[in-house]
C-alpha positions as CSV (number, residue, x, y, z in Angstrom):
1,A,15.2,5.5,5.9
2,L,18.2,3.1,6.1
3,T,18.6,-0.7,5.9
4,A,21.4,-2.7,7.6
5,T,23.0,-6.0,7.8
6,T,25.3,-6.5,10.8
7,M,28.3,-6.0,8.6
8,D,26.9,-2.6,7.5
9,W,25.9,-1.5,11.0
10,P,28.9,0.8,11.8
11,E,28.3,2.7,8.5
12,V,24.6,3.0,9.2
13,V,25.2,4.5,12.6
14,A,27.8,6.8,11.2
15,L,25.4,8.0,8.5
16,A,22.6,8.4,11.1
17,R,24.8,10.6,13.2
18,I,25.6,12.8,10.2
19,I,21.9,13.1,9.5
20,K,21.2,14.2,13.0
21,E,24.0,16.8,12.8
22,V,22.5,18.2,9.7
23,N,19.1,18.4,11.3
24,P,18.2,16.8,14.6
25,D,14.5,16.9,13.8
26,I,14.8,14.5,10.9
27,W,13.4,11.1,11.8
28,V,15.9,8.3,11.2
29,V,14.2,5.0,10.4
30,V,16.2,1.8,10.2
31,G,15.2,-1.7,9.0
32,G,16.9,-4.7,7.6
33,F,18.3,-8.0,8.9
34,H,20.3,-6.4,11.7
35,L,17.3,-4.5,13.1
36,N,15.2,-7.7,12.8
37,C,17.7,-9.6,14.9
38,Y,18.8,-6.9,17.4
39,P,16.0,-4.3,17.7
40,E,16.6,-3.3,21.3
41,E,20.4,-3.0,20.8
42,S,19.8,-1.0,17.6
43,L,17.5,1.5,19.4
44,S,20.2,2.0,22.0
45,F,21.8,4.4,19.6
46,A,20.3,7.9,20.1
47,C,20.7,8.8,16.4
48,I,18.2,6.2,15.4
49,D,14.5,7.1,16.1
50,I,12.5,4.2,14.7
51,G,13.2,0.6,14.0
52,V,11.1,-1.3,11.4
53,Q,10.7,-5.1,11.8
54,G,9.6,-7.2,8.9
55,D,8.1,-5.9,5.6
56,G,8.5,-2.2,5.4
57,E,6.1,-0.9,2.8
58,E,2.9,-0.4,4.9
59,T,4.9,0.6,8.0
60,M,6.9,3.2,6.2
61,L,3.8,4.6,4.6
62,E,2.2,5.1,8.1
63,I,5.4,6.7,9.4
64,V,5.4,9.2,6.5
65,Q,1.8,9.9,7.0
66,A,2.3,10.6,10.7
67,R,5.2,12.9,9.9
68,A,3.2,14.8,7.3
69,A,0.3,15.2,9.7
70,G,2.5,16.3,12.6
71,R,1.6,13.2,14.7
72,S,3.8,11.0,16.8
73,P,4.8,7.7,15.1
74,Y,4.8,5.9,18.5
75,G,2.8,2.7,18.4
76,I,2.7,2.2,14.7
77,A,2.5,-1.6,14.0
78,G,5.8,-3.2,13.0
79,T,8.0,-0.6,14.8
80,W,10.3,-0.3,17.7
81,Q,10.7,3.1,19.4
82,R,11.9,4.5,22.7
83,D,9.4,5.4,25.3
84,A,9.4,8.5,27.5
85,D,12.1,6.9,29.7
86,G,14.3,6.1,26.7
87,V,13.6,2.3,26.9
88,P,13.1,0.6,23.5
89,Q,9.5,-0.7,23.2
90,K,8.0,-3.0,20.6
91,A,4.6,-2.0,19.0
92,A,2.2,-4.7,17.7
93,P,3.7,-6.8,15.0
94,R,2.6,-6.3,11.4
95,D,1.5,-9.2,9.3
96,P,3.8,-9.8,6.3
97,V,2.6,-8.9,2.8
98,Q,1.3,-12.2,1.4
99,D,0.5,-11.0,-2.1
100,L,3.7,-9.4,-3.4
101,D,2.1,-8.7,-6.7
102,S,-0.2,-6.2,-5.0
103,L,2.8,-3.9,-4.2
104,P,3.4,-1.2,-6.8
105,F,6.7,-1.0,-8.7
106,A,9.4,1.1,-7.2
107,A,9.3,4.8,-8.2
108,R,12.7,4.6,-9.9
109,D,12.1,7.9,-11.6
110,L,12.6,9.6,-8.2
111,F,15.9,7.9,-7.6
112,P,19.3,9.1,-8.9
113,N,20.1,5.9,-10.8
114,H,22.9,7.6,-12.8
115,L,25.0,8.0,-9.7
116,Y,25.3,4.2,-9.1
117,R,28.0,2.0,-10.5
118,A,28.9,-1.7,-10.3
119,I,31.9,-3.5,-11.8
120,T,31.2,-5.1,-15.2
121,I,27.5,-4.0,-15.1
122,E,26.2,-1.6,-17.8
123,R,24.7,1.6,-16.6
124,P,22.0,2.5,-15.8
125,F,21.2,-0.8,-14.2
126,A,18.3,-1.8,-12.0
127,T,18.0,-4.2,-9.0
128,M,15.0,-6.3,-8.1
129,T,14.0,-8.6,-5.3
130,T,11.2,-11.1,-6.3
131,V,11.0,-13.3,-3.2
132,R,10.9,-12.8,0.6
133,G,12.0,-15.3,3.1
134,C,13.6,-18.7,2.1
135,P,12.5,-22.3,2.6
136,Y,16.1,-23.2,3.6
137,A,17.9,-22.4,6.9
138,C,21.6,-22.0,6.2
139,S,23.2,-21.0,9.5
140,Y,25.3,-18.1,8.0
141,C,22.3,-16.4,6.2
142,G,20.3,-13.5,7.4
143,Q,17.1,-15.1,5.9
144,T,17.2,-17.8,8.5
145,G,14.8,-16.0,10.8
146,V,12.1,-15.7,8.1
147,R,12.2,-19.3,6.9
148,E,8.5,-19.9,7.4
149,S,7.4,-16.8,5.5
150,Y,8.7,-17.6,2.0
151,R,6.7,-15.6,-0.6
152,A,7.3,-14.9,-4.3
153,R,6.1,-12.6,-7.0
154,S,4.5,-14.2,-10.0
155,A,6.4,-14.6,-13.3
156,E,3.9,-12.3,-14.9
157,S,4.5,-9.5,-12.4
158,I,8.3,-9.8,-12.8
159,F,8.0,-9.8,-16.6
160,E,5.8,-6.6,-16.6
161,E,8.3,-4.8,-14.4
162,I,11.2,-5.9,-16.6
163,R,9.3,-4.5,-19.6
164,F,8.8,-1.3,-17.7
165,L,12.5,-1.1,-16.9
166,I,13.6,-1.6,-20.5
167,H,11.1,1.1,-21.6
168,S,12.6,3.4,-19.0
169,G,16.1,3.0,-20.4
170,F,17.7,0.6,-18.0
171,K,20.5,-1.5,-19.6
172,E,21.0,-4.4,-17.2
173,L,19.1,-6.1,-14.3
174,I,20.4,-7.7,-11.1
175,F,18.1,-10.0,-9.1
176,F,19.1,-9.8,-5.5
177,D,17.1,-12.8,-4.3
178,E,19.3,-15.1,-2.3
179,T,17.6,-18.1,-4.0
180,F,16.1,-16.9,-7.2
181,T,15.5,-20.5,-8.6
182,V,13.6,-22.0,-5.6
183,D,10.5,-22.3,-7.8
184,R,11.8,-23.9,-11.0
185,E,8.5,-23.5,-12.9
186,R,8.3,-19.8,-12.1
187,V,11.7,-19.2,-13.5
188,I,11.0,-21.2,-16.6
189,E,7.7,-19.3,-17.1
190,L,9.6,-15.9,-16.7
191,C,12.3,-16.9,-19.1
192,T,9.8,-18.2,-21.6
193,R,7.9,-14.9,-21.5
194,M,11.2,-12.9,-22.0
195,I,12.3,-15.0,-24.9
196,N,8.9,-14.9,-26.6
197,S,8.8,-11.1,-26.2
198,G,12.3,-10.6,-27.8
199,M,13.8,-9.1,-24.7
200,T,17.6,-8.9,-24.8
201,I,18.4,-7.2,-21.5
202,P,21.3,-9.0,-19.7
203,W,20.5,-10.1,-16.1
204,T,22.1,-12.0,-13.3
205,C,20.8,-13.8,-10.2
206,R,21.9,-15.7,-7.1
207,T,20.9,-19.1,-5.9
208,R,22.0,-22.3,-4.2
209,V,24.4,-24.7,-5.9
210,D,21.8,-27.5,-5.7
211,L,19.1,-25.3,-7.3
212,V,21.0,-24.4,-10.5
């Protein structure tokens, strides 16, 4: 399972080809902004089997279940796949997840966190995305296509995951939301919870200049 922006696309294709060389029976599934914008072009690469458009949690679960049961994944909602003639076809769209708090925390214990490094960031560090979509429409941003589907996790949910991360030994946190401070009250509530609990984990975020 790979994700791609357009800038990353050549590396994603190169990695997908390596995977197929290792074992051509492995399903290569690609999602991300590039796939969302160019699904048919993305599926023109033979090394990519399935494209996932939109939120990936439920779609990926069904793909994995199909693989485990020996079923074809063709037609799973939210996917693009090639038909018998090799033509990319779109399955029914999947509704975006509205309640982000309902999604479980990532199974970070299954991930080799110790192998990852970032300049000036203490290891092991964790990343987190707390919103999807964006109410703005900057022409240069990959979020433009999902402007109308802005959704955010609650301050309580974020706080509980941060507490879990600290308990798990993580030393620093990076929020990868493009506009972390869209909802001012949510951020204030989160920070208040962190201060009152005595949390000292350093963290960084991204936002627009007019939302600082």
